[in-house]
ZADREN-114204 format. One record per residue (C-alpha): z, x, y; residue in one letter. Coordinates in Angstrom, 1 decimal, padded with zeros to 4 digits. Layout:
N
{pz Z | px X | py Y | type A}
...
END
This chain:
143
{pz -112.9 | px -043.2 | py -101.7 | type X}
{pz -113.6 | px -047.0 | py -101.3 | type X}
{pz -112.6 | px -049.1 | py -098.5 | type X}
{pz -110.0 | px -051.0 | py -100.9 | type X}
{pz -108.4 | px -047.4 | py -101.4 | type X}
{pz -108.6 | px -046.7 | py -097.7 | type X}
{pz -106.8 | px -049.9 | py -097.1 | type X}
{pz -104.5 | px -049.5 | py -099.6 | type X}
{pz -103.8 | px -045.8 | py -098.2 | type X}
{pz -103.3 | px -047.2 | py -094.6 | type X}
{pz -101.1 | px -050.0 | py -096.0 | type X}
{pz -099.0 | px -047.2 | py -097.9 | type X}
{pz -098.5 | px -045.0 | py -094.5 | type X}
{pz -097.8 | px -048.2 | py -092.8 | type X}
{pz -095.2 | px -049.3 | py -095.1 | type X}
{pz -093.6 | px -045.9 | py -095.0 | type X}
{pz -093.5 | px -045.8 | py -091.5 | type X}
{pz -091.8 | px -049.2 | py -091.5 | type X}
{pz -089.2 | px -048.1 | py -094.1 | type X}
{pz -088.5 | px -045.0 | py -091.6 | type X}
{pz -088.1 | px -047.3 | py -088.6 | type X}
{pz -085.8 | px -049.6 | py -090.7 | type X}
{pz -083.9 | px -046.5 | py -092.1 | type X}
{pz -083.5 | px -045.3 | py -088.6 | type X}
{pz -082.5 | px -048.8 | py -087.3 | type X}
{pz -080.2 | px -049.4 | py -090.2 | type X}
{pz -078.5 | px -045.7 | py -089.3 | type X}
{pz -077.8 | px -047.1 | py -085.5 | type X}
{pz -076.6 | px -050.4 | py -086.9 | type X}
{pz -073.9 | px -048.7 | py -089.6 | type X}
{pz -072.8 | px -046.3 | py -086.9 | type X}
{pz -072.1 | px -049.2 | py -084.4 | type X}
{pz -070.6 | px -051.3 | py -087.2 | type X}
{pz -068.1 | px -048.0 | py -087.8 | type X}
{pz -067.4 | px -047.8 | py -084.0 | type X}
{pz -066.7 | px -051.6 | py -083.9 | type X}
{pz -064.4 | px -051.4 | py -087.1 | type X}
{pz -062.3 | px -048.4 | py -085.4 | type X}
{pz -062.2 | px -050.5 | py -082.0 | type X}
{pz -060.7 | px -053.4 | py -084.1 | type X}
{pz -058.5 | px -051.0 | py -086.0 | type X}
{pz -057.2 | px -049.8 | py -082.7 | type X}
{pz -056.9 | px -053.2 | py -081.3 | type X}
{pz -055.1 | px -054.3 | py -084.3 | type X}
{pz -052.3 | px -051.6 | py -083.9 | type X}
{pz -051.9 | px -052.4 | py -080.2 | type X}
{pz -051.8 | px -056.1 | py -080.9 | type X}
{pz -048.8 | px -055.3 | py -083.4 | type X}
{pz -047.2 | px -053.1 | py -080.9 | type X}
{pz -047.5 | px -055.5 | py -078.0 | type X}
{pz -046.1 | px -058.3 | py -080.8 | type X}
{pz -043.1 | px -056.2 | py -081.4 | type X}
{pz -042.3 | px -055.4 | py -077.6 | type X}
{pz -042.7 | px -059.1 | py -076.9 | type X}
{pz -040.4 | px -060.0 | py -079.6 | type X}
{pz -037.5 | px -057.8 | py -078.2 | type X}
{pz -038.5 | px -059.2 | py -074.6 | type X}
{pz -038.0 | px -062.5 | py -076.0 | type X}
{pz -034.7 | px -061.6 | py -077.7 | type X}
{pz -033.3 | px -059.8 | py -074.3 | type X}
{pz -034.6 | px -062.8 | py -072.3 | type X}
{pz -032.7 | px -065.4 | py -074.7 | type X}
{pz -029.4 | px -063.2 | py -074.5 | type X}
{pz -029.8 | px -063.5 | py -070.8 | type X}
{pz -030.5 | px -067.0 | py -070.6 | type X}
{pz -027.3 | px -067.5 | py -072.7 | type X}
{pz -025.3 | px -065.4 | py -070.7 | type X}
{pz -026.5 | px -066.9 | py -067.6 | type X}
{pz -025.7 | px -070.5 | py -069.1 | type X}
{pz -022.0 | px -069.4 | py -069.7 | type X}
{pz -021.3 | px -068.1 | py -066.5 | type X}
{pz -023.0 | px -071.1 | py -065.0 | type X}
{pz -020.4 | px -073.4 | py -066.9 | type X}
{pz -017.2 | px -071.4 | py -065.5 | type X}
{pz -018.8 | px -071.6 | py -062.0 | type X}
{pz -019.0 | px -075.4 | py -062.3 | type X}
{pz -015.4 | px -075.9 | py -061.4 | type X}
{pz -015.5 | px -073.4 | py -058.4 | type X}
{pz -018.5 | px -075.3 | py -057.1 | type X}
{pz -016.9 | px -078.6 | py -057.3 | type X}
{pz -013.9 | px -077.2 | py -055.7 | type X}
{pz -015.9 | px -076.0 | py -052.5 | type X}
{pz -017.5 | px -079.7 | py -052.3 | type X}
{pz -014.0 | px -080.9 | py -052.4 | type X}
{pz -012.7 | px -078.8 | py -050.0 | type X}
{pz -015.9 | px -079.8 | py -047.7 | type X}
{pz -014.9 | px -083.4 | py -048.5 | type X}
{pz -011.4 | px -082.7 | py -047.1 | type X}
{pz -012.4 | px -081.2 | py -044.2 | type X}
{pz -015.1 | px -084.1 | py -043.4 | type X}
{pz -012.2 | px -086.6 | py -044.0 | type X}
{pz -009.6 | px -084.6 | py -041.7 | type X}
{pz -012.4 | px -084.1 | py -039.3 | type X}
{pz -013.0 | px -087.7 | py -039.0 | type X}
{pz -009.4 | px -088.6 | py -038.9 | type X}
{pz -008.7 | px -086.5 | py -035.4 | type X}
{pz -011.8 | px -088.1 | py -034.2 | type X}
{pz -010.6 | px -091.2 | py -034.9 | type X}
{pz -007.2 | px -090.6 | py -033.4 | type X}
{pz -008.6 | px -089.1 | py -030.3 | type X}
{pz -010.7 | px -092.3 | py -029.8 | type X}
{pz -007.6 | px -094.3 | py -030.1 | type X}
{pz -005.5 | px -092.3 | py -027.7 | type X}
{pz -008.3 | px -092.2 | py -025.0 | type X}
{pz -008.7 | px -096.2 | py -025.3 | type X}
{pz -004.6 | px -096.0 | py -025.1 | type X}
{pz -005.1 | px -093.7 | py -022.1 | type X}
{pz -007.6 | px -096.2 | py -020.4 | type X}
{pz -005.8 | px -098.9 | py -020.9 | type X}
{pz -002.6 | px -097.7 | py -019.2 | type X}
{pz -001.8 | px -098.5 | py -015.5 | type X}
{pz -001.5 | px -095.6 | py -013.1 | type X}
{pz 002.3 | px -095.8 | py -013.1 | type X}
{pz 002.0 | px -095.5 | py -017.0 | type X}
{pz -000.1 | px -092.6 | py -016.9 | type X}
{pz 002.2 | px -090.9 | py -014.6 | type X}
{pz 004.9 | px -091.7 | py -016.4 | type X}
{pz 003.3 | px -090.7 | py -019.7 | type X}
{pz 002.4 | px -087.5 | py -018.0 | type X}
{pz 005.9 | px -086.7 | py -017.5 | type X}
{pz 007.1 | px -087.4 | py -021.0 | type X}
{pz 004.2 | px -085.0 | py -022.3 | type X}
{pz 005.5 | px -082.4 | py -019.6 | type X}
{pz 008.6 | px -082.6 | py -020.4 | type X}
{pz 008.5 | px -082.4 | py -023.9 | type X}
{pz 006.2 | px -079.3 | py -023.3 | type X}
{pz 008.8 | px -077.8 | py -021.1 | type X}
{pz 011.4 | px -078.3 | py -023.9 | type X}
{pz 009.2 | px -076.7 | py -026.4 | type X}
{pz 008.7 | px -073.9 | py -024.2 | type X}
{pz 012.1 | px -073.2 | py -023.5 | type X}
{pz 013.1 | px -073.2 | py -027.2 | type X}
{pz 010.6 | px -071.1 | py -027.8 | type X}
{pz 011.6 | px -068.6 | py -025.2 | type X}
{pz 015.2 | px -069.0 | py -026.6 | type X}
{pz 014.2 | px -068.3 | py -030.1 | type X}
{pz 012.2 | px -065.1 | py -028.9 | type X}
{pz 015.0 | px -063.8 | py -026.9 | type X}
{pz 017.5 | px -064.3 | py -029.8 | type X}
{pz 015.0 | px -062.1 | py -032.2 | type X}
{pz 014.6 | px -059.7 | py -029.6 | type X}
{pz 018.6 | px -059.5 | py -029.3 | type X}
{pz 018.9 | px -058.9 | py -033.0 | type X}
END
């Protein structure tokens, strides 16, 4: 066996070893690609399921939002009425405050005699009112 033949034999053995390692590597790569393909298939199925669920969720959300908008429109007059009542109460409160201020100013302007006369008139009116109320109660009790 000559040196050339020995070199050829070594090269052939090295090539066979290289081919064997290449086959083993390709086999591993093939397994990894197969697992990747299976994973992508599972993910694709999961994404389809999620897409359908998301579509249902969005549909329900849209119907709830439409219902909420309808009810909101129905509540608008009630809210406006409450606001109007609040404004009316505020106006009445302001009018009462103005009346009390004017009454206090008038009371402060009156002289001592006028104050006593006013108090007497008020007390007399109060007595008349109480007598009238008592008479009314007595009449109701008699019936």
